[in-house]
MMTF fields as JSON, N, C-alpha, C and O atoms, coordinates in Angstrom:
{
  "mmtfVersion": "1.0.0",
  "mmtfProducer": "UNKNOWN",
  "numBonds": 415,
  "numAtoms": 416,
  "numGroups": 104,
  "numChains": 1,
  "numModels": 1,
  "chainsPerModel": [1],
  "groupsPerChain": [104],
  "chainIdList": ["A"],
  "bondAtomList": [4, 2, 8, 6, 12, 10, 16, 14, 20, 18, 24, 22, 28, 26, 32, 30, 36, 34, 40, 38, 44, 42, 48, 46, 52, 50, 56, 54, 60, 58, 64, 62, 68, 66, 72, 70, 76, 74, 80, 78, 84, 82, 88, 86, 92, 90, 96, 94, 100, 98, 104, 102, 108, 106, 112, 110, 116, 114, 120, 118, 124, 122, 128, 126, 132, 130, 136, 134, 140, 138, 144, 142, 148, 146, 152, 150, 156, 154, 160, 158, 164, 162, 168, 166, 172, 170, 176, 174, 180, 178, 184, 182, 188, 186, 192, 190, 196, 194, 200, 198, 204, 202, 208, 206, 212, 210, 216, 214, 220, 218, 224, 222, 228, 226, 232, 230, 236, 234, 240, 238, 244, 242, 248, 246, 252, 250, 256, 254, 260, 258, 264, 262, 268, 266, 272, 270, 276, 274, 280, 278, 284, 282, 288, 286, 292, 290, 296, 294, 300, 298, 304, 302, 308, 306, 312, 310, 316, 314, 320, 318, 324, 322, 328, 326, 332, 330, 336, 334, 340, 338, 344, 342, 348, 346, 352, 350, 356, 354, 360, 358, 364, 362, 368, 366, 372, 370, 376, 374, 380, 378, 384, 382, 388, 386, 392, 390, 396, 394, 400, 398, 404, 402, 408, 406, 412, 410],
  "bondOrderList": [1, 1, 1, 1, 1, 1, 1, 1, 1, 1, 1, 1, 1, 1, 1, 1, 1, 1, 1, 1, 1, 1, 1, 1, 1, 1, 1, 1, 1, 1, 1, 1, 1, 1, 1, 1, 1, 1, 1, 1, 1, 1, 1, 1, 1, 1, 1, 1, 1, 1, 1, 1, 1, 1, 1, 1, 1, 1, 1, 1, 1, 1, 1, 1, 1, 1, 1, 1, 1, 1, 1, 1, 1, 1, 1, 1, 1, 1, 1, 1, 1, 1, 1, 1, 1, 1, 1, 1, 1, 1, 1, 1, 1, 1, 1, 1, 1, 1, 1, 1, 1, 1, 1],
  "groupList": [{"groupName": "MET", "atomNameList": ["N", "CA", "C", "O"], "elementList": ["N", "C", "C", "O"], "formalChargeList": [0, 0, 0, 0], "bondAtomList": [1, 0, 2, 1, 3, 2], "bondOrderList": [1, 1, 2], "singleLetterCode": "M", "chemCompType": "L-PEPTIDE LINKING"}, {"groupName": "HIS", "atomNameList": ["N", "CA", "C", "O"], "elementList": ["N", "C", "C", "O"], "formalChargeList": [0, 0, 0, 0], "bondAtomList": [1, 0, 2, 1, 3, 2], "bondOrderList": [1, 1, 2], "singleLetterCode": "H", "chemCompType": "L-PEPTIDE LINKING"}, {"groupName": "THR", "atomNameList": ["N", "CA", "C", "O"], "elementList": ["N", "C", "C", "O"], "formalChargeList": [0, 0, 0, 0], "bondAtomList": [1, 0, 2, 1, 3, 2], "bondOrderList": [1, 1, 2], "singleLetterCode": "T", "chemCompType": "L-PEPTIDE LINKING"}, {"groupName": "GLU", "atomNameList": ["N", "CA", "C", "O"], "elementList": ["N", "C", "C", "O"], "formalChargeList": [0, 0, 0, 0], "bondAtomList": [1, 0, 2, 1, 3, 2], "bondOrderList": [1, 1, 2], "singleLetterCode": "E", "chemCompType": "L-PEPTIDE LINKING"}, {"groupName": "GLN", "atomNameList": ["N", "CA", "C", "O"], "elementList": ["N", "C", "C", "O"], "formalChargeList": [0, 0, 0, 0], "bondAtomList": [1, 0, 2, 1, 3, 2], "bondOrderList": [1, 1, 2], "singleLetterCode": "Q", "chemCompType": "L-PEPTIDE LINKING"}, {"groupName": "ALA", "atomNameList": ["N", "CA", "C", "O"], "elementList": ["N", "C", "C", "O"], "formalChargeList": [0, 0, 0, 0], "bondAtomList": [1, 0, 2, 1, 3, 2], "bondOrderList": [1, 1, 2], "singleLetterCode": "A", "chemCompType": "L-PEPTIDE LINKING"}, {"groupName": "VAL", "atomNameList": ["N", "CA", "C", "O"], "elementList": ["N", "C", "C", "O"], "formalChargeList": [0, 0, 0, 0], "bondAtomList": [1, 0, 2, 1, 3, 2], "bondOrderList": [1, 1, 2], "singleLetterCode": "V", "chemCompType": "L-PEPTIDE LINKING"}, {"groupName": "ILE", "atomNameList": ["N", "CA", "C", "O"], "elementList": ["N", "C", "C", "O"], "formalChargeList": [0, 0, 0, 0], "bondAtomList": [1, 0, 2, 1, 3, 2], "bondOrderList": [1, 1, 2], "singleLetterCode": "I", "chemCompType": "L-PEPTIDE LINKING"}, {"groupName": "PHE", "atomNameList": ["N", "CA", "C", "O"], "elementList": ["N", "C", "C", "O"], "formalChargeList": [0, 0, 0, 0], "bondAtomList": [1, 0, 2, 1, 3, 2], "bondOrderList": [1, 1, 2], "singleLetterCode": "F", "chemCompType": "L-PEPTIDE LINKING"}, {"groupName": "ASN", "atomNameList": ["N", "CA", "C", "O"], "elementList": ["N", "C", "C", "O"], "formalChargeList": [0, 0, 0, 0], "bondAtomList": [1, 0, 2, 1, 3, 2], "bondOrderList": [1, 1, 2], "singleLetterCode": "N", "chemCompType": "L-PEPTIDE LINKING"}, {"groupName": "TYR", "atomNameList": ["N", "CA", "C", "O"], "elementList": ["N", "C", "C", "O"], "formalChargeList": [0, 0, 0, 0], "bondAtomList": [1, 0, 2, 1, 3, 2], "bondOrderList": [1, 1, 2], "singleLetterCode": "Y", "chemCompType": "L-PEPTIDE LINKING"}, {"groupName": "GLY", "atomNameList": ["N", "CA", "C", "O"], "elementList": ["N", "C", "C", "O"], "formalChargeList": [0, 0, 0, 0], "bondAtomList": [1, 0, 2, 1, 3, 2], "bondOrderList": [1, 1, 2], "singleLetterCode": "G", "chemCompType": "PEPTIDE LINKING"}, {"groupName": "LEU", "atomNameList": ["N", "CA", "C", "O"], "elementList": ["N", "C", "C", "O"], "formalChargeList": [0, 0, 0, 0], "bondAtomList": [1, 0, 2, 1, 3, 2], "bondOrderList": [1, 1, 2], "singleLetterCode": "L", "chemCompType": "L-PEPTIDE LINKING"}, {"groupName": "ASP", "atomNameList": ["N", "CA", "C", "O"], "elementList": ["N", "C", "C", "O"], "formalChargeList": [0, 0, 0, 0], "bondAtomList": [1, 0, 2, 1, 3, 2], "bondOrderList": [1, 1, 2], "singleLetterCode": "D", "chemCompType": "L-PEPTIDE LINKING"}, {"groupName": "PRO", "atomNameList": ["N", "CA", "C", "O"], "elementList": ["N", "C", "C", "O"], "formalChargeList": [0, 0, 0, 0], "bondAtomList": [1, 0, 2, 1, 3, 2], "bondOrderList": [1, 1, 2], "singleLetterCode": "P", "chemCompType": "L-PEPTIDE LINKING"}, {"groupName": "SER", "atomNameList": ["N", "CA", "C", "O"], "elementList": ["N", "C", "C", "O"], "formalChargeList": [0, 0, 0, 0], "bondAtomList": [1, 0, 2, 1, 3, 2], "bondOrderList": [1, 1, 2], "singleLetterCode": "S", "chemCompType": "L-PEPTIDE LINKING"}, {"groupName": "LYS", "atomNameList": ["N", "CA", "C", "O"], "elementList": ["N", "C", "C", "O"], "formalChargeList": [0, 0, 0, 0], "bondAtomList": [1, 0, 2, 1, 3, 2], "bondOrderList": [1, 1, 2], "singleLetterCode": "K", "chemCompType": "L-PEPTIDE LINKING"}, {"groupName": "ARG", "atomNameList": ["N", "CA", "C", "O"], "elementList": ["N", "C", "C", "O"], "formalChargeList": [0, 0, 0, 0], "bondAtomList": [1, 0, 2, 1, 3, 2], "bondOrderList": [1, 1, 2], "singleLetterCode": "R", "chemCompType": "L-PEPTIDE LINKING"}],
  "groupTypeList": [0, 1, 2, 3, 4, 5, 6, 7, 7, 3, 8, 9, 10, 11, 12, 3, 3, 13, 3, 14, 8, 10, 3, 12, 15, 13, 16, 12, 17, 6, 12, 6, 13, 3, 15, 11, 12, 11, 3, 10, 13, 11, 1, 3, 7, 5, 0, 13, 9, 15, 13, 11, 15, 8, 10, 0, 10, 11, 14, 13, 5, 16, 16, 12, 10, 3, 6, 6, 16, 15, 2, 7, 3, 16, 6, 14, 8, 0, 5, 11, 5, 9, 7, 7, 12, 17, 12, 11, 14, 14, 3, 2, 11, 6, 16, 4, 6, 15, 8, 2, 12, 9, 12, 9],
  "groupIdList": [1, 2, 3, 4, 5, 6, 7, 8, 9, 10, 11, 12, 13, 14, 15, 16, 17, 18, 19, 20, 21, 22, 23, 24, 25, 26, 27, 28, 29, 30, 31, 32, 33, 34, 35, 36, 37, 38, 39, 40, 41, 42, 43, 44, 45, 46, 47, 48, 49, 50, 51, 52, 53, 54, 55, 56, 57, 58, 59, 60, 61, 62, 63, 64, 65, 66, 67, 68, 69, 70, 71, 72, 73, 74, 75, 76, 77, 78, 79, 80, 81, 82, 83, 84, 85, 86, 87, 88, 89, 90, 91, 92, 93, 94, 95, 96, 97, 98, 99, 100, 101, 102, 103, 104],
  "secStructList": [7, 7, 7, 7, 3, 3, 3, 3, 3, 3, 3, 3, 7, 7, 7, 1, 7, 1, 2, 2, 2, 2, 2, 2, 2, 2, 2, 2, 2, 2, 2, 2, 2, 2, 2, 6, 1, 7, 3, 3, 3, 3, 3, 3, 3, 7, 6, 6, 1, 1, 3, 3, 3, 3, 3, 3, 3, 3, 1, 7, 2, 2, 2, 2, 2, 2, 2, 2, 2, 2, 2, 2, 2, 6, 7, 4, 4, 4, 6, 6, 7, 3, 3, 3, 3, 3, 7, 1, 1, 1, 1, 6, 6, 7, 7, 3, 3, 3, 3, 3, 7, 7, 7, 7],
  "xCoordList": [-3.424, -2.556, -1.407, -1.576, -0.207, 0.989, 0.958, 0.844, 1.063, 0.923, 2.208, 2.123, 3.4, 4.581, 5.023, 5.539, 4.833, 5.364, 4.386, 3.209, 4.846, 4.131, 4.313, 5.377, 3.292, 3.387, 2.899, 1.754, 3.817, 3.473, 3.59, 4.633, 2.618, 2.67, 2.526, 1.461, 3.685, 3.657, 3.593, 4.388, 2.715, 2.461, 2.181, 1.767, 2.444, 2.066, 0.674, 0.382, -0.216, -1.602, -1.966, -2.111, -2.118, -2.223, -3.48, -3.559, -4.482, -5.823, -6.687, -6.6, -7.582, -8.502, -9.588, -9.935, -10.146, -11.168, -10.658, -9.616, -11.407, -10.898, -11.389, -10.902, -12.371, -12.991, -12.016, -12.13, -11.02, -10.117, -9.254, -8.915, -8.936, -8.143, -9.045, -8.641, -10.288, -11.037, -11.547, -11.831, -11.676, -12.026, -10.939, -11.18, -9.746, -8.535, -8.414, -8.168, -8.564, -8.522, -9.542, -9.205, -10.701, -11.772, -11.317, -11.39, -10.871, -10.553, -9.351, -9.326, -8.409, -7.312, -7.824, -7.385, -8.638, -9.286, -9.973, -9.754, -10.76, -11.458, -10.456, -10.546, -9.485, -8.513, -7.883, -7.862, -7.336, -6.552, -7.519, -7.131, -8.695, -9.636, -9.912, -9.828, -10.236, -10.542, -9.4, -9.595, -8.163, -6.986, -6.718, -6.207, -7.077, -6.827, -5.245, -4.752, -4.592, -3.108, -2.714, -1.526, -3.654, -3.326, -4.538, -5.694, -4.182, -5.212, -4.796, -3.626, -5.827, -5.643, -5.878, -6.975, -4.867, -4.922, -5.27, -5.304, -5.497, -6.025, -5.023, -4.084, -5.338, -4.632, -4.409, -4.94, -3.701, -3.532, -3.45, -2.89, -3.944, -3.736, -3.47, -3.984, -2.689, -2.364, -3.528, -4.35, -3.637, -4.826, -4.938, -6.036, -3.716, -3.824, -3.79, -3.516, -4.073, -4.163, -2.881, -2.868, -1.812, -0.453, 0.056, 0.599, -0.113, 0.411, -0.394, -1.214, -0.091, -0.822, -0.089, 0.908, -0.636, -0.092, -1.229, -2.335, -0.824, -1.767, -0.937, 0.278, -1.558, -0.819, -1.599, -2.821, -0.761, -1.268, -0.295, 0.916, -0.792, 0.018, -0.39, -1.556, 0.622, 0.375, 1.654, 2.738, 1.516, 2.703, 3.762, 4.908, 3.368, 4.317, 4.001, 3.031, 4.911, 4.729, 4.826, 4.089, 5.658, 5.78, 4.487, 4.045, 3.897, 2.559, 1.576, 0.839, 1.559, 0.481, 0.687, -0.304, 1.829, 2.035, 1.506, 0.884, 1.754, 1.322, -0.125, -0.606, -0.924, -2.366, -2.873, -3.897, -2.073, -2.575, -1.944, -2.471, -0.756, 0.09, -0.611, -0.503, -1.425, -2.056, -3.092, -3.306, -3.721, -4.689, -4.076, -4.549, -2.977, -2.349, -1.67, -1.554, -1.209, -0.577, -1.572, -1.128, -2.895, -3.819, -4.227, -5.018, -3.682, -4.238, -3.134, -2.003, -3.494, -2.494, -1.773, -0.587, -2.455, -1.765, -0.749, -0.011, -0.708, 0.264, 1.578, 2.546, 1.649, 2.923, 3.982, 3.723, 5.145, 6.242, 6.046, 6.84, 4.999, 4.847, 6.014, 6.706, 6.263, 7.35, 6.692, 5.846, 7.083, 6.549, 7.571, 8.729, 7.186, 8.072, 7.546, 6.424, 8.339, 7.984, 8.906, 10.125, 8.216, 8.968, 8.888, 7.766, 9.964, 10.022, 10.229, 11.029, 9.453, 9.674, 8.861, 8.173, 8.988, 8.267, 8.796, 9.906, 8.011, 8.385, 9.442, 9.171, 10.722, 11.789, 13.0, 13.048, 13.914, 15.178, 16.011, 16.19, 16.521, 17.301, 16.565, 17.179, 15.259, 14.451, 14.722, 14.893, 14.748, 15.081, 13.798, 12.667, 14.108, 13.108, 13.517, 14.698, 12.566, 12.76, 11.954, 10.738, 12.55, 11.748, 12.045, 13.191, 11.042, 11.278, 10.243, 9.19, 10.45, 9.505, 8.595, 9.072, 7.297, 6.392, 6.42, 6.103, 6.787, 6.82, 5.582, 5.423, 4.788, 3.598, 3.972, 4.514, 3.662, 3.963, 2.807, 2.853],
  "yCoordList": [-2.554, -1.681, -2.458, -3.596, -1.891, -2.502, -2.227, -1.08, -3.297, -3.204, -3.778, -4.363, -3.641, -4.246, -3.691, -4.435, -2.369, -1.791, -2.001, -2.278, -1.876, -2.153, -1.191, -0.582, -1.013, -0.316, -1.318, -1.767, -1.676, -2.605, -1.891, -1.296, -1.916, -1.277, -2.297, -2.899, -2.556, -3.508, -2.778, -1.858, -3.1, -2.345, -3.256, -4.411, -2.637, -3.285, -2.824, -1.645, -3.704, -3.327, -3.258, -2.179, -4.464, -4.599, -4.106, -4.008, -3.787, -3.437, -4.661, -5.535, -4.703, -5.827, -5.787, -6.822, -4.608, -4.553, -4.472, -3.883, -5.07, -5.07, -3.946, -3.75, -3.165, -2.117, -1.085, -0.723, -0.559, 0.425, -0.077, 0.664, -1.389, -1.969, -1.997, -1.598, -2.508, -2.644, -1.31, -1.181, -0.323, 0.973, 1.613, 2.274, 1.396, 1.967, 1.119, 1.704, -0.13, -0.948, -0.445, -0.252, -0.239, 0.291, 1.671, 1.878, 2.558, 3.922, 3.846, 4.571, 2.915, 2.752, 2.181, 2.617, 1.327, 0.688, 1.836, 1.993, 2.58, 3.731, 4.728, 5.109, 5.162, 6.186, 5.608, 6.271, 4.37, 3.769, 3.661, 4.088, 3.128, 2.988, 4.331, 4.455, 5.326, 6.597, 7.434, 8.366, 6.979, 7.662, 7.27, 8.065, 6.05, 5.515, 5.089, 4.799, 5.093, 4.822, 3.387, 3.08, 2.541, 1.179, 0.444, 0.77, -0.633, -1.403, -1.696, -1.87, -1.734, -2.127, -3.7, -4.182, -4.418, -5.873, -6.567, -7.793, -5.781, -6.441, -6.273, -5.477, -7.154, -6.86, -8.362, -9.4, -8.266, -9.437, -8.937, -7.864, -9.614, -9.363, -10.678, -11.735, -10.593, -11.775, -12.226, -11.406, -13.44, -14.06, -13.381, -13.205, -12.977, -12.377, -10.807, -10.107, -10.319, -8.811, -8.088, -6.885, -8.849, -8.11, -7.258, -6.183, -7.739, -6.938, -7.279, -8.196, -6.446, -6.617, -5.938, -5.252, -6.154, -5.573, -5.123, -5.661, -4.068, -3.686, -3.8, -3.601, -4.107, -4.316, -3.487, -3.542, -2.734, -1.979, -2.117, -2.146, -2.203, -2.379, -1.354, -0.973, -0.905, -0.047, 0.268, -0.204, 1.054, 1.365, 2.236, 2.225, 3.066, 3.964, 3.937, 4.512, 3.222, 3.007, 4.398, 4.602, 5.306, 6.546, 7.359, 7.95, 7.402, 8.058, 7.498, 8.176, 6.139, 5.351, 5.703, 5.915, 5.767, 6.059, 7.456, 7.676, 8.362, 9.72, 9.828, 10.728, 8.982, 8.984, 8.576, 9.046, 7.673, 7.082, 7.731, 7.652, 8.42, 8.937, 9.698, 9.36, 10.852, 11.68, 10.881, 11.145, 9.879, 9.11, 8.172, 8.053, 7.496, 6.635, 7.426, 6.941, 8.682, 9.454, 9.935, 10.38, 9.849, 10.288, 9.101, 9.292, 7.903, 6.62, 6.3, 5.967, 6.408, 6.124, 4.761, 4.704, 3.646, 2.408, 2.304, 1.322, 3.291, 3.238, 3.797, 3.707, 4.381, 4.931, 3.801, 2.693, 4.057, 3.049, 2.079, 1.152, 2.258, 1.248, 1.223, 2.23, 0.085, -0.094, 0.075, -0.731, 1.089, 1.282, 0.817, 1.226, -0.047, -0.581, -0.163, -0.49, 0.51, 0.865, -0.032, 0.124, -0.966, -1.876, -1.244, -1.058, -0.879, -0.001, -0.881, -0.566, -2.006, -2.871, -4.199, -4.288, -5.2, -6.403, -7.245, -7.001, -8.218, -8.974, -10.036, -11.235, -9.51, -10.514, -10.031, -8.915, -10.862, -10.626, -9.485, -9.41, -8.592, -7.496, -6.203, -5.211, -6.259, -5.099, -4.02, -4.326, -2.803, -1.741, -1.476, -1.334, -1.432, -1.243, -0.05, 0.127, 0.754, 1.836, 1.538, 1.378, 1.457, 1.243, 2.245, 2.671, 2.647, 3.606, 3.51, 2.935, 4.038, 3.993, 5.21, 6.336, 5.008, 6.079, 6.647, 5.964, 7.889, 8.631, 9.621, 10.48, 9.433, 10.291, 11.503, 11.334, 12.704, 13.942, 14.223, 15.171],
  "zCoordList": [-19.941, -19.064, -18.585, -18.148, -18.642, -18.1, -16.642, -16.211, -15.861, -14.404, -13.78, -12.7, -14.404, -13.862, -12.532, -11.698, -12.304, -11.084, -9.928, -10.16, -8.719, -7.521, -6.456, -6.338, -5.643, -4.358, -3.348, -3.393, -2.401, -1.318, -0.01, 0.262, 0.779, 2.105, 3.119, 3.257, 3.936, 5.06, 6.319, 6.511, 7.207, 8.418, 9.66, 9.555, 10.829, 12.089, 12.326, 12.127, 12.746, 12.966, 14.423, 14.997, 15.035, 16.474, 17.098, 18.322, 16.3, 16.848, 16.87, 16.008, 17.949, 18.014, 16.985, 16.418, 16.721, 15.666, 14.279, 13.994, 13.433, 11.969, 11.137, 10.024, 11.642, 10.806, 10.28, 9.109, 11.092, 10.568, 9.359, 8.436, 9.449, 8.375, 7.048, 5.956, 7.286, 5.994, 5.496, 4.305, 6.343, 5.904, 5.087, 4.077, 5.556, 4.777, 3.471, 2.417, 3.496, 2.252, 1.251, 0.083, 1.643, 0.808, 0.212, -0.999, 1.048, 0.614, -0.494, -1.489, -0.197, -1.128, -2.46, -3.524, -2.415, -3.715, -4.517, -5.718, -3.842, -4.57, -5.132, -6.3, -4.295, -4.838, -6.026, -7.062, -5.978, -7.011, -8.276, -9.364, -8.136, -9.254, -9.904, -11.126, -9.119, -9.625, -10.275, -11.055, -9.851, -10.359, -11.854, -12.643, -12.183, -13.493, -13.652, -14.742, -12.534, -12.584, -12.274, -12.181, -12.121, -11.803, -11.253, -11.527, -10.411, -9.767, -8.301, -7.961, -7.492, -6.111, -6.042, -6.325, -5.678, -5.844, -4.422, -4.311, -3.463, -2.225, -1.093, -1.117, -0.04, 1.236, 1.966, 1.572, 2.867, 3.761, 5.194, 5.418, 6.116, 7.555, 8.324, 7.959, 9.352, 10.074, 10.847, 11.257, 11.061, 11.87, 13.229, 13.756, 13.829, 15.137, 15.035, 16.01, 13.841, 13.611, 13.967, 14.224, 13.976, 14.346, 13.289, 13.543, 12.01, 10.875, 9.643, 9.606, 8.6, 7.283, 6.232, 6.454, 4.984, 3.795, 2.797, 2.754, 1.999, 0.91, -0.384, -0.351, -1.483, -2.7, -3.829, -3.968, -4.596, -5.74, -6.88, -6.661, -8.077, -9.295, -10.308, -10.414, -11.07, -12.145, -12.952, -12.61, -14.0, -14.79, -14.186, -14.636, -13.073, -12.511, -10.964, -10.469, -10.273, -8.812, -8.084, -7.12, -8.487, -7.787, -7.915, -6.93, -9.047, -9.265, -8.419, -7.703, -8.502, -7.699, -6.201, -5.503, -5.73, -4.275, -3.957, -2.918, -4.837, -4.5, -4.439, -3.751, -5.105, -5.037, -3.605, -3.11, -2.997, -1.653, -0.493, 0.617, -0.704, 0.365, 1.41, 2.589, 0.999, 1.993, 2.85, 4.033, 2.154, 2.97, 4.008, 5.139, 3.56, 4.603, 5.724, 6.85, 5.4, 6.409, 7.517, 8.576, 7.281, 8.246, 9.196, 10.12, 8.952, 9.686, 10.737, 10.383, 12.009, 13.014, 12.959, 13.283, 12.556, 12.519, 11.346, 11.267, 10.454, 9.423, 9.824, 9.069, 11.003, 11.528, 11.436, 11.905, 10.854, 10.846, 9.73, 9.577, 8.927, 7.82, 6.897, 6.749, 6.255, 5.358, 3.929, 3.542, 3.195, 1.858, 0.868, 0.953, -0.098, -1.076, -2.497, -2.883, -3.182, -4.588, -5.484, -5.549, -6.154, -7.056, -8.389, -8.859, -9.079, -10.209, -11.489, -12.371, -11.527, -12.737, -12.405, -11.389, -13.314, -13.169, -11.963, -11.488, -11.479, -10.317, -10.558, -10.603, -10.717, -10.992, -10.229, -9.712, -10.184, -9.47, -10.077, -11.293, -9.195, -9.719, -10.132, -10.526, -10.026, -10.377, -9.277, -8.097, -9.722, -8.678, -7.785, -8.249, -6.517, -5.511, -4.665, -4.37, -4.28, -3.338, -2.077, -2.177, -0.931, 0.284, 1.34, 1.481, 2.1, 3.196, 4.196, 3.92, 5.371, 6.421, 6.451, 6.31, 6.632, 6.794, 8.097, 9.072, 8.208, 9.502, 9.515, 8.648, 10.499, 10.585, 11.501, 12.593, 11.012, 11.9, 12.803, 13.587]
}
């Protein structure tokens, strides 16, 4: 599978407990695995829980984001997250689309 494109979600966390972070990480992994549109490559969280990131890769970043969009929109700590859709391989000059997630 070609996995050149990426969906990277950078967010402010700021909660003391880790469970909501890991629950969302697990949900994203299942959604991406079941979609067949790519792979969930993991996450990072700051030692002080201030912020974190999720990483997903696949042949079509836009389709991959559509798979997880409704799930992350239901999670309060995702408000204001920076979503980056990298529309090609990880190299200089590749087109990227980035936007802020606004929760209604």
